[in-house]
C-alpha positions in Angstrom: 54.9 143.5 107.8 52.7 146.5 108.3 49.5 145.3 106.7 48.0 142.5 108.7 45.3 140.3 107.2 42.3 139.8 109.5 41.9 136.3 108.1 45.1 135.3 110.1 43.1 135.8 113.3 39.9 134.2 112.2 38.3 131.1 113.7 39.0 128.2 111.4 36.5 125.6 110.4 35.8 123.1 107.6 35.1 124.3 104.1 31.6 124.1 102.7 30.5 122.7 99.3 27.5 123.0 97.1 25.9 121.7 93.9 27.5 123.0 90.8 24.3 123.2 88.6 22.0 126.2 88.6 19.3 126.1 91.3 15.9 126.1 89.7 13.1 128.1 91.4 10.8 126.1 93.6 7.1 126.7 93.9 7.7 128.2 97.4 10.2 130.8 96.3 9.3 134.5 96.4 8.2 135.6 92.9 8.3 139.3 92.9 10.4 140.0 89.8 11.7 138.2 86.8 14.4 139.5 84.4 15.7 138.2 81.1 19.5 137.8 80.9 21.4 136.6 77.9 21.5 133.1 79.4 17.9 132.8 80.6 15.3 134.1 83.0 16.2 134.9 86.6 13.8 135.4 89.4 14.4 137.7 92.4 12.4 139.3 95.2 11.0 142.7 96.0 12.4 143.8 99.4 10.9 147.1 100.6 10.7 148.5 97.2 14.1 147.4 96.0 14.3 144.4 93.6 17.0 142.0 94.6 18.6 139.2 92.5 21.3 137.1 94.3 23.7 134.4 93.3 23.4 134.7 89.5 26.2 133.2 87.4 28.3 135.5 85.2 30.5 132.6 84.1 30.7 128.8 84.1 32.0 126.8 86.9 35.8 126.9 87.2 36.1 123.4 88.6 37.7 120.4 87.0 39.3 121.1 83.6 38.4 124.8 83.9 40.6 125.3 87.0 43.3 128.0 86.5 42.0 128.8 83.0 40.3 132.1 81.9 36.6 132.3 82.8 34.3 130.6 80.3 30.8 131.7 79.2 27.6 130.3 80.6 25.5 127.6 79.0 22.0 129.0 78.7 19.3 127.4 80.9 15.6 126.6 80.2 14.0 127.0 83.6 13.9 130.2 85.5 16.9 130.6 87.7 16.2 131.1 91.4 18.1 134.3 92.3 16.8 134.6 95.9 19.9 133.5 97.8 23.6 134.2 97.6 25.7 131.9 95.5 28.9 130.0 96.4 32.0 132.0 97.4 35.6 131.3 96.3 37.5 128.5 98.1 39.5 130.0 100.9 40.4 129.5 104.5 37.2 130.0 106.5 37.5 133.4 108.3 35.7 136.4 109.6 35.8 138.1 106.2 34.3 135.2 104.4 30.5 134.7 104.7 29.1 131.6 106.3 27.8 130.1 103.1 29.2 127.4 100.9 32.5 127.5 99.1 33.2 125.9 95.7 34.8 126.5 92.4 31.4 127.4 91.0 32.0 130.9 92.4 31.5 133.3 89.5 28.4 134.9 91.0 26.8 138.3 90.9 24.1 140.0 93.1 22.1 143.0 91.9 19.9 145.6 93.7 17.7 147.8 91.5 14.8 150.2 92.1 12.9 148.9 89.0 13.1 146.8 85.9 12.6 149.4 83.3 14.5 151.3 80.6 15.6 154.3 82.7 19.4 153.5 82.3 20.5 154.2 85.8 24.2 154.5 86.9 25.6 151.1 87.8 27.9 150.7 90.9 29.8 147.4 90.6 31.5 146.5 93.9 34.8 144.4 94.3 35.0 143.0 97.8 37.9 143.2 100.1 40.2 140.5 101.5 43.3 141.2 99.4 43.5 138.7 96.5 43.2 135.9 99.1 39.9 136.0 100.8 36.4 137.6 101.2 33.0 137.5 99.6 30.6 139.9 97.9 27.8 138.7 100.2 28.6 140.6 103.4 25.7 142.4 105.0 27.9 145.6 104.8 27.8 145.3 101.1 24.0 145.0 100.8 23.1 147.4 98.0 19.5 148.2 99.1 20.1 151.5 100.7 22.3 152.8 97.9 19.9 151.7 95.2 17.0 153.4 97.1 18.8 156.6 98.0 20.3 157.3 94.6 18.0 155.6 92.2 21.0 153.5 91.0 21.8 149.9 90.3 24.2 148.2 92.7 26.0 144.9 92.0 28.5 142.8 94.0 30.4 139.7 92.9 32.4 136.7 93.9 35.4 135.6 91.9 38.4 133.3 92.2 41.0 134.1 94.9 44.4 133.0 96.2 45.9 130.0 94.4 42.7 129.3 92.4 42.9 132.8 90.9 46.6 133.5 90.8 48.7 130.4 90.3 51.3 131.2 87.6 51.6 128.1 85.5 52.9 129.4 82.2 56.4 128.0 82.8 55.1 124.6 83.7 52.1 124.1 81.5 52.7 126.4 78.5 50.5 128.8 76.5 47.1 127.5 77.4 47.9 128.6 81.0 49.7 131.8 80.0 47.2 133.9 82.0 46.6 131.5 84.9 48.4 133.9 87.3 45.6 136.4 86.6 42.6 134.2 86.3 41.0 135.9 89.3 41.4 139.3 87.7 40.0 138.0 84.4 37.0 137.0 86.4 36.5 140.7 87.2 36.7 141.4 83.5 34.1 138.7 82.8 31.8 140.3 85.5 32.2 143.7 83.9 31.5 142.2 80.5 28.4 140.4 81.9 27.2 143.7 83.4 27.6 145.5 80.1 25.6 142.8 78.3 22.8 142.3 80.8 22.4 145.3 83.1 19.9 147.1 80.9 17.4 144.3 81.8 17.8 145.4 85.4 17.2 149.1 84.8 20.9 150.0 84.5 23.1 151.9 81.9 25.7 149.6 80.4 27.7 152.7 79.3 27.8 154.2 82.8 29.5 151.6 85.1 31.5 152.7 88.1 33.7 150.0 89.7 34.5 150.5 93.3 36.1 148.6 96.1 37.7 148.8 99.5 41.1 147.3 100.6 41.6 144.3 98.4 38.6 145.6 96.3 40.4 148.9 95.9 43.5 147.0 94.7 41.3 145.3 92.1 40.0 148.7 91.0 43.6 150.0 90.8 44.6 147.2 88.5 41.5 147.6 86.3 42.9 151.0 85.3 46.0 149.3 84.0 44.9 146.3 82.0 44.0 146.3 78.3 41.3 143.7 79.1 39.3 145.8 81.5 39.7 149.4 80.2 36.8 149.3 77.7 34.4 147.9 80.3 34.0 150.7 82.9 33.5 154.4 82.9 35.1 155.4 86.3 36.3 153.9 89.6 36.8 154.5 93.3 39.9 153.1 95.1 39.1 152.9 98.9 42.1 152.1 101.1 43.7 149.9 98.4 46.1 151.7 96.0 47.9 148.7 94.4 51.0 149.9 92.5 52.9 146.8 91.5 52.2 143.2 90.5 54.4 140.2 91.0 57.1 139.4 88.5 56.9 136.0 86.7 59.9 134.9 88.7 58.3 135.8 92.1 55.0 134.1 91.1 56.9 131.1 89.7 58.7 130.6 93.0 55.3 130.3 94.7 54.1 127.8 92.2 57.3 125.7 92.6 56.8 125.8 96.4 53.2 124.7 96.0 54.2 121.7 93.9 56.8 120.8 96.5 54.2 121.1 99.3 51.9 118.8 97.5 54.6 116.3 96.5 54.1 116.9 92.7 57.1 116.9 90.4 57.7 120.1 88.3 57.2 118.1 85.1 53.9 116.8 86.4 52.3 120.2 87.2 49.1 119.2 85.4 48.3 117.1 88.4 47.4 120.4 90.2 44.1 120.3 88.2 43.0 117.2 90.1 44.1 118.2 93.6 40.9 118.3 95.8 39.8 121.8 96.5 40.3 121.7 100.3 43.8 120.2 99.9 44.7 123.0 97.6 43.4 125.6 100.0 45.5 124.0 102.8 48.6 123.7 100.7 48.6 127.3 99.5 48.2 128.4 103.1 51.3 126.6 104.1 53.2 128.0 101.1 52.4 131.7 101.8 53.3 131.2 105.5 56.7 130.0 104.5 57.3 132.4 101.6 56.0 135.5 103.3 54.0 136.6 100.3 50.9 135.5 98.5 49.3 134.4 95.3 48.4 137.7 93.5 48.2 139.2 90.0 51.3 138.7 87.8 53.1 140.7 85.1 52.3 138.0 82.5 52.8 140.2 79.4 49.2 139.7 78.4 46.8 140.8 81.2 49.4 143.2 82.4 52.1 144.3 79.9 53.9 146.7 82.3 53.9 147.5 86.0 50.6 149.3 86.6 51.5 152.5 88.6 55.3 152.6 89.0 57.1 154.5 87.5 54.1 156.1 85.9 50.3 156.0 85.9 48.9 153.8 83.1 48.3 155.7 79.8 45.5 153.3 79.0 43.2 155.0 81.5 43.9 158.7 80.8 40.4 160.3 80.7 38.8 157.9 83.1 37.9 159.8 86.3 38.9 158.3 89.7 38.2 158.9 93.4 40.7 157.5 95.9 41.5 157.8 99.5 42.1 156.1 102.9 41.2 156.4 106.6 43.5 158.4 108.9 44.6 155.4 111.0 44.1 152.4 108.7 46.4 150.1 110.6 44.9 150.7 114.1 42.5 147.9 113.0 44.8 145.2 111.7 47.9 145.9 113.8 45.9 146.7 116.9 44.0 143.4 116.6 47.1 141.4 115.8 49.1 142.8 118.8 46.7 144.5 121.4 49.8 145.7 123.3 50.2 148.4 120.6 47.0 150.0 121.8 48.6 150.5 125.2 51.9 151.8 123.9 53.9 154.0 126.2 56.0 157.0 125.2 59.2 155.0 126.0 58.2 152.2 123.6 57.3 154.5 120.7 60.7 155.1 119.1 61.4 151.3 118.8 58.0 150.7 117.3 58.3 153.6 114.8 61.8 152.4 113.9 60.3 149.1 112.7 58.2 151.1 110.3 60.5 153.8 108.9 63.9 152.6 110.0 65.7 153.3 113.3 67.6 156.2 111.9 64.4 158.1 111.0 62.3 157.2 114.0 62.9 160.3 116.0 62.3 162.6 113.0 59.0 160.7 112.2 57.8 161.2 115.7 58.6 164.9 115.6 56.9 165.4 112.2 53.7 163.6 113.1 53.5 165.1 116.6 53.7 168.6 115.1 50.4 167.9 113.4 48.8 165.8 116.1 50.2 167.2 119.4 47.4 165.7 121.5 47.7 162.2 120.1 48.6 159.3 122.4 51.7 157.2 121.6 49.4 154.6 120.2 47.5 157.0 117.9 50.8 158.6 116.8 52.2 155.2 115.9 49.2 154.2 113.9 49.3 157.4 112.0 52.9 156.9 111.1 52.4 153.2 110.2 49.4 154.3 108.0 51.5 157.0 106.4 54.1 154.5 105.5 51.6 152.1 103.9 48.0 153.0 102.9 48.3 156.8 102.9 51.7 156.8 101.2 50.6 154.5 98.4 47.4 156.5 97.9 49.5 159.7 97.5 51.8 158.0 95.0 48.8 157.0 92.9 47.2 160.4 93.2 50.4 162.1 92.2 50.9 159.8 89.2 47.4 160.6 88.0 47.9 164.3 88.6 51.1 164.2 86.5 49.1 163.1 83.5 47.3 166.5 83.6 43.7 167.6 83.7 42.4 164.8 81.5 43.0 162.3 84.3 40.5 163.9 86.7 41.2 162.6 90.2 39.4 163.4 93.5 41.3 162.5 96.7 39.8 162.1 100.2 40.6 161.1 103.7 38.2 159.6 106.3 39.1 161.3 109.6 35.9 160.6 111.6 36.8 158.9 114.9 34.8 155.8 115.8 33.3 155.6 119.3 33.8 151.8 119.1 36.8 150.5 121.0 38.2 154.0 121.5 41.4 152.7 123.0 43.4 152.2 119.8 40.7 152.3 117.1 40.6 156.0 116.1 39.8 155.9 112.3 40.5 152.3 111.3 40.5 150.3 108.2 37.0 149.4 106.9 35.4 152.4 108.7 34.2 153.7 105.4 32.0 150.7 104.5 29.0 151.5 106.6 28.9 155.1 105.3 29.5 154.4 101.6 26.8 151.8 101.5 24.6 153.7 103.9 24.4 150.6 106.1 25.2 151.9 109.5 23.0 149.3 111.4 25.0 146.5 109.7 28.3 148.2 110.7 28.0 148.6 114.4 31.3 146.8 114.9 33.0 149.6 113.1 30.9 152.8 113.7 28.8 152.1 116.7 25.0 152.4 116.9 23.1 154.9 114.6 23.5 158.5 115.7 23.4 162.0 114.4 27.1 161.7 113.5 26.8 158.4 111.7 23.8 159.8 109.7 25.8 162.8 108.7 28.7 160.6 107.6 26.5 158.2 105.7 24.8 161.1 104.0 28.1 162.8 103.0 29.9 159.7 101.7 27.1 157.8 100.1 25.8 160.9 98.3 29.4 161.6 97.0 29.8 158.1 95.7 26.3 158.3 94.0 27.2 161.7 92.5 30.5 160.3 91.1 28.7 157.2 89.7 26.2 159.4 88.0 28.5 162.0 86.3 32.2 161.4 87.1 32.2 164.3 89.6 31.5 163.7 93.3 30.2 167.2 94.1 26.8 167.2 95.7 24.9 169.3 98.3 25.9 167.0 101.2 29.6 168.2 101.1 31.6 171.4 100.6 32.9 172.1 97.1 35.4 169.4 96.1 38.1 170.3 93.6 40.2 167.7 91.8 43.6 166.8 93.1 46.7 168.5 91.5 50.4 168.8 92.4 50.0 172.4 93.5 47.0 172.6 95.8 46.6 168.9 96.5 42.9 169.4 97.4 41.6 166.6 99.7 38.1 166.1 101.0 38.4 165.3 104.7 35.2 163.4 105.6 34.2 164.2 109.2 31.5 166.0 111.0 31.6 168.5 109.4 33.5 167.5 106.2 36.1 170.0 104.9 38.1 170.5 101.7 41.7 171.0 102.8 44.7 171.7 100.7 47.6 169.3 101.3 46.5 168.0 104.7 49.4 166.7 106.7 51.8 168.2 104.2 54.9 167.8 106.4 54.0 164.1 106.9 53.7 163.7 103.1 57.1 165.3 102.5 58.7 163.1 105.2 57.3 159.8 103.8 57.8 160.6 100.1 61.5 159.6 99.8 60.7 156.2 101.4 58.5 155.3 98.4 56.1 152.3 98.4 56.5 149.2 100.5 54.8 147.0 97.9 58.0 146.1 96.1 60.3 146.0 99.2 62.6 143.0 99.0 60.7 141.9 96.0 57.8 140.6 98.1 54.4 142.2 97.5 52.2 142.6 100.4 48.4 142.5 100.4 45.7 143.3 102.8 41.9 143.2 103.1 
């Protein structure tokens, strides 16, 4: 499997829990700002000129009888809700990509950063976190929206939602129509969050008609699917897919096999599947972990005929989203992060070991050709760097190109801007290059929080943050990423294939790595290989 999930290598610990009722503001809480939502007053704080509201609910708790069902609306509250700390995150295996806060099924939470509570109607940037469909949280310091809100005079929001078995357990066969969309409950949480934003964001100085959804890795996958579902299409104006082109969803048969395995793992008969609703949260987390280790694939969105009525991006781009602009891209060596961490020996790869390693990616018969094609473009690359470029071309980059081509085939109405992040990190130079998640520090203009990925602040990191954050802000504002921080950026088409290569300096290049693209194209996507869909952060 090319795409390794960092959660597999995380330090394990016990799961946290929290109270399921809204926290009411105490007399000691900071009282800098109060906003009126449809469900009641919320109180946030003023942090260096940016108003911050954390842990607000956009849906009711999904615990108990609400488990596996579509998200339910909130019950209004009388007292002012204390929105000064992050709320609970979705139940999951404790890992490096989860925050250290509590986990519970009361996880439908939203955080907002805004310059002011006024009627200016600022662009809204709604972030979907990474972690595949299995893990993660919207509360990472990397996702702090203060810098973006201040830099661009925009409103930034991040969310938590249901993941793994809680968000994607397909029970239609076992429990009937009430659970017809249970395999997509986590995606429907995203829809509920978008709907909450449209209903409430004006109270936070945002424009409900100008919402940009964006996400990286698993978050990019969620954005990908938002372009393909009737439920989400009316709720956003544009989106950015960062290292997460998601082309196919599981078939009901594939998803059903996971559910059957889960029931067996828990010792529950198929005709008693309703007992899953009463399984303790931690036991369900542990059971789904055992199931995916055995099956080799994970609980993910499903072609249920309701939330998704056809495969999202293969064989064609969804007609539902023609006219909605999109930005999409990837880093040059995405898999130098995941694969290099999972097997550090890859970082020390010798020339003699390269053919066998590449053969596991593209097939033994094509290994020599792949090495020749990639070496022509990167003659100075070490064996490790060459391998990671080939592996990335087979996975992230290949799927990004498939999505960009599908959009371009729809014509000029589906305006699409493609990019590649080629800047090389100074951190862990042996085997890191331009890895997965390198973009986060730059897009959010949070370089100090991202030292693990980009190193300490420098002239280079300032230039990268300026170029990328300004491009994302420009796109959020108008649906066009052009701005003074970058060269002219033309939309992607099947003739020129214009691609913004973010580096110091950034360049617009026509069909970068064209021979690599031509080589990989006949291999198609790996996402449907052997009927098992692979996910990543």
